[in-house]
C-alpha positions, 0 to 999 in steps of 0.5 A, spaced: 818 433 474 824 428 471 826 427 464 822 421 460 825 422 453 832 424 453 834 426 447 841 424 444 842 426 437 845 432 435 843 440 433 841 440 427 837 432 426 831 435 427 831 437 434 826 443 434 822 440 430 822 434 435 820 438 441 814 441 437 811 434 436 813 431 444 810 438 447 804 437 443 803 430 445 804 431 452 811 431 454 813 438 456 815 442 456 821 439 453 829 443 454 833 445 448 839 450 446 832 456 446 831 453 454 838 456 456 838 463 453 830 463 454 831 460 462 834 465 467 836 459 472 839 455 466 845 459 464 849 458 471 848 450 471 851 449 464 857 455 466 859 451 472 858 444 469 864 447 464 869 448 470 867 442 472 862 442 477 859 436 478 851 437 477 845 435 480 842 432 473 835 432 477 835 440 479 838 442 472 832 438 469 827 439 474 822 443 471 822 440 464 820 432 461 823 432 455 830 433 453 833 434 445 838 437 442 844 441 445 846 443 451 842 436 454 844 432 447 852 432 449 851 428 457 846 424 455 850 418 457 850 422 465 842 423 464 840 416 462 844 415 468 840 419 473 834 418 469 834 411 468 827 409 466 828 415 460 826 413 454 832 415 448 830 419 442 836 419 437 834 424 432 840 422 426 841 425 418 845 423 413 852 425 413 853 430 409 845 432 410 847 434 416 854 438 415 851 442 409 845 444 415 850 445 420 856 448 417 851 454 415 848 455 422 851 452 429 858 450 426 857 458 422 855 462 429 861 459 433 866 461 428 863 468 428 860 469 435 866 474 436 864 479 431 856 478 433 853 484 436 849 479 442 847 481 448 852 481 454 848 475 458 847 471 451 854 472 449 856 469 456 852 463 455 855 462 448 861 462 451 860 456 455 857 452 450 864 454 446 867 450 450 862 445 452 860 444 444 866 446 439 873 444 444 869 438 447 864 435 443 867 436 437 874 438 438 874 444 432 870 446 426 873 444 420 869 439 416 872 432 419 873 433 425 866 435 426 862 429 422 867 424 426 864 427 432 858 426 428 859 419 427 862 418 434 856 420 437 851 416 433 855 409 434 855 410 441 848 411 442 848 405 438 852 401 442 850 403 449 842 405 449 838 399 450 835 397 444 827 397 447 828 404 450 832 407 444 829 410 437 832 411 431 829 417 428 827 423 424 821 429 423 821 425 416 818 420 419 813 422 422 807 421 428 807 413 427 814 411 430 814 416 434 808 414 437 808 407 437 815 408 441 812 413 447 805 408 447 800 414 445 795 416 440 797 418 433 795 426 433 790 428 428 794 433 425 799 434 421 807 433 424 811 439 426 816 443 422 821 447 423 828 451 424 830 452 417 836 456 417 832 462 417 829 461 424 836 459 427 840 466 425 833 470 428 835 468 434 842 472 432 839 478 429 839 474 421 846 471 418 852 475 418 855 477 413 861 472 412 864 468 407 
């Protein structure tokens, strides 16, 4: 199938809504962290990558037309090389807004994941993701370190991706800029909205009762 769209934005920048929008526009299935949790062939790829194995990205994303969110967003540059004709959608929000969302969801999950009763296969996936995301991308879980990593990624995308292949996007922008960028008609339906804090924690049996 091959990726036509690469998502370079970090999690908690509207990636779930963007995934739903892309699939509505015909650019699906769209890869996201939920695919790693739900597709039985996916975890082994990312575990191999964490161990330093060079992956065939065409094989990893063979069943997908688009990709957003982690873990794919950690390798967006590699994906842009593997899929040179793909367009890049960079989801982004103001740093303080991003941190407020990230710290109460992804960051909090990784800070407490060892105390959350996850099924062994899911626990193994997030052992891999702890290495790929917390250690390699963010370098920690504190506010300063996390925002610095978020800022570096935003800046690198702008400096690296050709402007004619790049859309800086937020779901609050609605259908118009996304459809213009992808050269598709604007749907008559409302732009999808999803993946609030409660929806995030529902994947893991609810938010842990910790400070």
